[in-house]
C-alpha positions, 0 to 999 in steps of 0.5 A: 122325051121332052125337057124343060129348064128355067130359072126366074129371077132371084129363084132356083133353077128347075129342070123337068122331064115332062115325059115322066114327071121328074122335077129337080131344082138347084142353083145352076141351070145347067146342072139341073138340066143334066141332072133331070136328064140322068134321072129320066135316063136312069129311069128308062133304064130301070123300066127296060131292065126289069121289064116293067109296064110302059105305062111307067113312061107315060107320067106326064109333068103337071099341066103348069110345066107344060104350059112353061114348055109351050110358051118356049116353043112359041118363043123360039118360034118367033125368034126362028122367023126373025132369024134370032138365034139363041142356044135353045132347042126344042121338040114336042109331041103328044103322043104316048110313049112305049120303050121302043119309041124312047129307046130310038128317039133323040132326046129334046130339050127346052131351056128358059130363063125367065 
């Protein structure tokens, strides 16, 4: 699962589960990230418990959020090349997920303050 949390100056923080198109807003960046991760995990458990279609695991967020996510990846790549480390960690994938894929993968996160 891919996650993004960001907060633009003077705006609310936004947390997004890019894989399931779950979006949460709030005043605190860390709280929205935790909230969207919890919502995604509940969604995943519901799909598993109710034996629902794998299509519910591939409801991708709108392109504008993927663009922000990819911009964070690009910036982190530059930082790593220059040995500039921050507390941000990310991973990306364009693969379609099945329930087994998600249950066996580590959750990935991206965080950015813009």
